[in-house]
C-alpha positions as CSV (number, residue, x, y, z in Angstrom):
1,M,-20.8,-8.4,-4.0
2,N,-19.7,-12.3,-4.6
3,L,-15.9,-12.1,-4.5
4,A,-16.0,-16.0,-4.7
5,R,-16.3,-15.9,-7.7
6,F,-13.0,-14.6,-8.9
7,P,-10.0,-17.0,-8.3
8,R,-7.2,-16.7,-5.0
9,V,-5.0,-18.3,-3.5
10,R,-4.2,-17.5,0.7
11,L,-1.4,-16.1,1.3
12,A,-2.0,-13.4,3.9
13,H,-3.1,-13.4,7.4
14,L,-6.4,-12.1,7.8
15,P,-8.4,-10.2,9.7
16,T,-5.7,-8.5,10.3
17,P,-6.2,-6.6,13.7
18,L,-8.4,-3.8,14.2
19,E,-6.5,-1.7,17.3
20,H,-7.1,1.5,19.2
21,L,-4.1,3.5,19.5
22,P,-4.6,5.5,23.1
23,N,-1.3,7.2,22.9
24,L,-1.4,8.8,20.3
25,S,-5.1,9.8,20.7
26,R,-4.2,11.8,23.6
27,A,-1.5,13.0,22.9
28,L,-3.3,14.9,19.6
29,G,-6.2,15.8,21.9
30,G,-8.5,15.2,19.2
31,P,-10.4,12.3,17.2
32,E,-9.8,8.7,18.7
33,I,-7.8,7.1,16.5
34,W,-7.7,3.3,15.3
35,I,-5.6,1.6,13.0
36,K,-6.1,-1.5,11.0
37,R,-2.8,-3.5,10.9
38,D,-2.2,-4.3,7.2
39,D,1.5,-4.3,7.9
40,C,0.8,-8.2,9.4
41,T,-0.5,-9.6,6.6
42,G,2.5,-11.9,6.7
43,M,4.6,-12.9,4.0
44,S,8.3,-11.0,4.5
45,S,6.9,-8.7,7.2
46,G,3.8,-7.9,5.5
47,G,2.0,-5.0,4.0
48,N,-0.8,-3.8,2.2
49,K,0.1,-5.8,-1.5
50,T,0.0,-9.5,-0.3
51,R,-4.2,-8.6,-0.5
52,K,-3.9,-7.7,-4.0
53,L,-1.1,-10.6,-4.8
54,E,-4.0,-13.5,-3.3
55,Y,-5.7,-12.5,-6.6
56,L,-3.0,-11.2,-8.8
57,L,-0.9,-14.9,-8.7
58,A,-4.1,-16.8,-8.1
59,E,-5.3,-15.5,-12.1
60,A,-1.5,-16.1,-13.2
61,Q,-1.8,-19.7,-11.9
62,A,-5.0,-20.4,-13.6
63,Q,-3.3,-19.0,-16.7
64,G,-0.2,-21.2,-16.6
65,A,2.0,-18.7,-15.8
66,D,6.0,-19.7,-15.3
67,I,7.6,-16.2,-14.0
68,V,6.3,-13.4,-12.6
69,L,7.4,-9.8,-13.9
70,T,6.4,-6.6,-11.9
71,Q,8.2,-3.3,-11.5
72,G,8.8,-0.9,-8.9
73,A,10.6,1.4,-7.0
74,T,14.4,0.7,-5.9
75,Q,12.6,0.5,-1.9
76,S,9.2,-1.0,-3.4
77,N,7.6,-2.6,-1.4
78,H,5.1,-4.3,-3.8
79,A,8.0,-5.8,-5.5
80,R,9.2,-7.4,-2.0
81,Q,6.1,-8.7,-1.3
82,T,5.4,-10.1,-5.2
83,A,8.7,-12.0,-4.7
84,A,7.9,-13.6,-1.3
85,C,4.5,-14.4,-2.7
86,A,5.9,-16.2,-5.6
87,A,8.6,-18.1,-3.7
88,K,5.9,-19.3,-1.5
89,L,3.9,-20.4,-4.5
90,G,7.2,-21.9,-6.3
91,M,6.7,-19.8,-9.4
92,A,10.1,-17.3,-10.8
93,C,10.2,-13.6,-10.1
94,H,11.7,-10.5,-12.0
95,L,12.0,-7.4,-11.0
96,L,12.3,-4.2,-12.9
97,L,13.6,-1.8,-10.3
98,E,13.6,1.9,-11.2
99,N,15.6,4.9,-9.8
100,R,12.8,7.7,-9.2
101,T,15.1,9.3,-6.5
102,L,18.4,8.9,-7.9
103,K,20.0,8.2,-4.8
104,T,23.1,6.3,-4.9
105,A,24.0,5.4,-1.3
106,E,24.4,1.9,-0.4
107,E,21.9,1.6,2.1
108,Y,19.3,2.8,-0.3
109,T,19.8,0.8,-3.2
110,G,21.0,-2.5,-1.7
111,G,19.2,-2.7,2.0
112,G,16.1,-3.0,3.1
113,N,13.8,-3.9,0.6
114,V,16.3,-5.1,-2.1
115,F,18.2,-7.1,0.2
116,L,15.1,-9.3,0.7
117,D,14.3,-8.9,-3.0
118,H,17.3,-11.2,-3.0
119,L,16.5,-13.3,-0.3
120,H,13.4,-14.4,-1.6
121,G,15.3,-15.6,-4.8
122,A,14.2,-13.0,-7.2
123,T,16.2,-12.2,-10.2
124,I,16.4,-8.0,-10.6
125,E,17.3,-5.4,-13.6
126,R,17.8,-1.8,-12.7
127,H,16.0,1.0,-14.8
128,P,17.1,4.7,-14.4
129,A,13.9,6.9,-14.3
130,N,11.2,6.2,-16.4
131,P,7.6,7.6,-16.7
132,D,6.7,4.3,-18.4
133,M,8.0,1.2,-16.4
134,N,4.8,-0.8,-17.6
135,G,6.0,-0.8,-21.1
136,E,9.4,-1.7,-19.8
137,L,7.5,-4.8,-18.5
138,L,6.2,-5.3,-21.9
139,K,9.4,-5.2,-23.6
140,V,10.6,-8.1,-20.7
141,A,7.8,-10.2,-21.2
142,A,8.2,-10.4,-25.3
143,K,11.7,-11.5,-24.7
144,L,10.6,-14.5,-22.1
145,E,7.4,-15.5,-24.8
146,A,10.3,-15.8,-27.3
147,A,12.5,-17.7,-25.4
148,G,9.1,-19.8,-24.9
149,R,8.5,-18.9,-21.6
150,K,5.2,-18.0,-19.9
151,P,5.3,-14.6,-18.0
152,Y,2.5,-13.1,-15.9
153,L,2.7,-9.2,-15.7
154,I,1.3,-7.0,-12.8
155,P,1.5,-3.4,-13.0
156,G,3.5,-1.3,-10.3
157,G,1.8,-1.7,-7.0
158,G,-0.5,-4.7,-8.3
159,S,-3.1,-2.1,-8.7
160,N,-5.3,-3.0,-11.8
161,P,-9.1,-4.5,-11.4
162,T,-7.5,-8.3,-10.3
163,G,-5.4,-6.8,-7.6
164,A,-8.3,-4.1,-6.7
165,L,-10.4,-7.1,-5.4
166,G,-8.4,-7.5,-2.4
167,Y,-8.9,-4.1,-1.2
168,V,-12.8,-4.4,-1.5
169,N,-12.8,-7.5,0.5
170,A,-10.6,-5.4,3.1
171,A,-13.5,-3.3,3.0
172,I,-15.7,-5.4,3.8
173,E,-13.7,-6.8,6.9
174,L,-13.1,-3.8,8.5
175,V,-17.0,-2.9,8.5
176,T,-17.1,-6.4,9.9
177,Q,-15.0,-5.8,12.0
178,A,-16.3,-2.3,13.3
179,N,-19.7,-4.0,13.6
180,D,-18.5,-6.7,15.6
181,L,-16.7,-4.2,18.0
182,G,-19.7,-1.8,18.4
183,L,-17.4,1.1,16.7
184,R,-18.8,3.6,14.6
185,I,-16.3,4.6,12.0
186,D,-16.7,8.6,11.0
187,H,-13.4,8.3,8.4
188,V,-10.6,5.8,6.9
189,V,-7.9,7.3,6.4
190,H,-4.6,5.9,4.6
191,A,-1.6,6.6,1.8
192,T,-2.5,6.7,-1.5
193,G,-0.2,6.2,-4.7
194,S,-0.3,3.8,-7.6
195,A,-4.5,3.9,-6.9
196,G,-5.2,0.1,-6.4
197,T,-6.1,0.2,-2.6
198,Q,-8.1,3.3,-2.9
199,A,-9.7,1.9,-5.6
200,G,-10.8,-1.0,-4.1
201,L,-11.5,0.2,-0.7
202,V,-13.7,2.9,-2.2
203,V,-15.6,0.0,-4.7
204,G,-16.1,-1.7,-0.9
205,L,-17.2,0.9,0.7
206,A,-19.9,2.0,-1.3
207,G,-20.7,-1.4,-2.5
208,I,-22.0,-2.2,0.7
209,R,-23.4,0.9,1.2
210,S,-21.4,1.4,4.3
211,G,-21.8,5.4,4.6
212,V,-17.9,5.6,5.8
213,P,-16.0,8.6,4.1
214,L,-12.4,7.8,2.6
215,L,-9.4,9.6,2.1
216,G,-6.6,9.1,0.3
217,I,-3.4,11.1,1.5
218,G,-1.3,11.1,-1.6
219,V,2.4,10.1,-1.7
220,R,3.4,11.3,-5.1
221,A,0.7,13.1,-7.7
222,P,-1.0,16.0,-7.5
223,R,-4.2,15.7,-6.6
224,E,-6.5,15.9,-9.7
225,R,-4.3,13.4,-10.9
226,Q,-4.2,11.0,-8.2
227,E,-8.1,11.3,-7.8
228,E,-8.6,10.6,-11.5
229,N,-6.3,7.6,-11.5
230,V,-8.7,5.7,-8.7
231,Y,-11.8,7.1,-10.0
232,R,-10.7,5.6,-13.1
233,L,-9.7,2.2,-11.3
234,A,-12.8,2.3,-9.4
235,L,-15.0,2.4,-12.0
236,A,-13.0,-1.0,-13.9
237,T,-13.1,-2.8,-10.6
238,C,-16.8,-2.3,-10.8
239,E,-17.0,-3.3,-13.7
240,K,-15.4,-6.3,-13.4
241,I,-17.7,-7.2,-10.1
242,G,-20.8,-6.3,-11.6
243,I,-21.7,-3.4,-9.3
244,R,-21.7,-0.4,-12.7
245,E,-23.3,2.3,-10.6
246,A,-22.0,2.0,-6.9
247,V,-19.1,4.6,-7.1
248,Q,-19.7,8.2,-7.4
249,R,-16.7,10.7,-8.7
250,E,-17.4,12.8,-5.5
251,D,-16.7,9.3,-3.4
252,V,-12.7,9.8,-4.4
253,V,-10.8,11.8,-2.5
254,A,-7.4,12.5,-1.8
255,N,-5.2,15.2,-0.4
256,C,-1.6,15.4,-1.9
257,D,-0.4,18.4,0.4
258,Y,2.0,15.9,2.5
259,V,4.1,14.5,-0.9
260,G,6.7,17.0,0.1
261,T,10.0,16.7,-2.6
262,G,8.5,14.4,-4.1
263,Y,7.9,10.4,-4.3
264,G,10.5,8.3,-2.2
265,F,12.0,11.5,-0.2
266,S,10.7,11.6,3.5
267,T,9.8,14.9,5.0
268,P,9.9,16.5,8.3
269,G,6.3,15.3,8.9
270,S,6.9,12.1,8.4
271,L,9.8,11.9,10.1
272,E,7.7,13.4,12.8
273,A,4.8,10.5,12.3
274,I,7.4,7.6,12.1
275,S,9.0,8.7,15.8
276,L,5.6,9.2,17.6
277,L,4.1,6.2,16.8
278,A,7.4,4.2,17.3
279,R,7.4,5.8,20.7
280,L,3.9,6.2,21.5
281,E,2.4,2.9,20.6
282,G,5.8,0.7,19.4
283,I,4.5,0.5,15.8
284,L,6.8,0.9,13.0
285,L,5.8,3.3,9.8
286,D,8.1,3.5,6.8
287,P,9.1,7.1,4.7
288,V,7.2,7.0,1.9
289,Y,3.8,5.7,2.5
290,S,2.5,5.3,5.8
291,G,4.9,7.6,7.0
292,K,3.1,10.4,5.0
293,G,0.0,9.2,5.2
294,M,-0.1,9.4,9.2
295,A,1.6,12.8,8.8
296,G,-1.4,14.0,6.7
297,L,-3.9,12.7,9.4
298,I,-2.0,14.1,12.6
299,D,-1.3,17.3,10.9
300,L,-5.5,17.0,10.3
301,C,-6.1,16.3,13.5
302,R,-4.2,19.3,14.5
303,R,-6.0,21.7,12.5
304,G,-9.3,20.4,13.4
305,F,-10.5,18.8,10.2
306,F,-10.9,15.7,12.4
307,R,-13.1,16.6,15.2
308,K,-13.3,15.5,19.0
309,G,-15.2,12.0,19.9
310,E,-14.8,11.5,16.0
311,N,-13.1,7.8,15.5
312,V,-10.7,7.7,13.1
313,V,-9.5,4.6,10.9
314,F,-5.9,4.6,9.6
315,I,-4.9,1.5,7.6
316,H,-1.6,1.2,7.6
317,T,0.1,-0.5,4.8
318,G,3.0,-1.6,6.0
319,G,6.4,-1.1,4.6
320,S,8.3,-0.7,7.8
321,V,11.6,-2.9,6.2
322,G,12.1,0.4,4.2
323,L,13.1,2.2,6.8
324,F,16.7,0.6,6.5
325,G,16.8,2.0,3.1
326,Y,16.4,5.8,5.0
327,T,18.3,5.5,8.0
328,A,20.2,8.7,6.7
329,D,17.1,11.1,7.3
330,F,16.7,10.1,11.2
331,A,19.4,12.4,13.2
332,F,19.4,9.7,16.4
333,T,22.5,10.1,19.2
334,D,23.4,7.9,22.1
335,T,22.2,9.3,25.8
336,P,24.4,7.5,28.2
337,L,22.8,8.0,31.9
338,A,24.5,10.8,33.9
């Protein structure tokens, strides 16, 4: 796969580390757990979207865009990274934030990612829950075009074939690192939502014939819909790259048993996963994506799905800034020494 054919602007700190988690592995008593630190990509505390934005914003520049438009939930990690990357490139950025959770607490509506959106200079408009936020993007774009601007639209999560190239590249990077370490990867696990990360990984792993199975832990949609969204985007990405027969339907696997109440709401499992990683490994997860992804991995280890002696790589998609919009979900108390 020759990804160098596609425009790309270097924004991320790559390659991201691939680290062993000895304390978590020992605590769970099952497989050896490794973590691919895509929370360390740089740009406003990092996260998986920066890989996608390297290709998306290069395309925006090639088209002569003067403003970037995207949408996401109130505490969108994608929106925050888009605002940061646009600022780095000297481009204006306008965000449509959707209140999918109906939460009104100030820490959620104004803290965490939203605070950083403002800090990076993005303009923001708020929307109530809306199943067609990409349609709202088109309306805003039409207004800007009528005013003589040149907008570039990025779908939620940066999840289109151009954005997915970032995770095709990440799959190649991961397998190269594992080869250099002499690490046999038995499973790769990550949180899957808007489909772009999983689609890119599926295409990358299949395209180089890695033989490594990928499991997405769903954070919002039922399994059938999530897998279909990923598969459809994976096929479009294969078409873009020119490897049409690389991905089969059975390559796309999602477990959506850990969504809980719904997108944007923490679960007891995600709060436990966040606390375990923080206390055992000093690593921060987030309540919406990586926390639920790790909750699924932990539960599957406890159930024996991942076996002792196997090597499981968890891809940390970032998002720890979002913790500051969810502090009320944690019940911490001070403990003075006796």
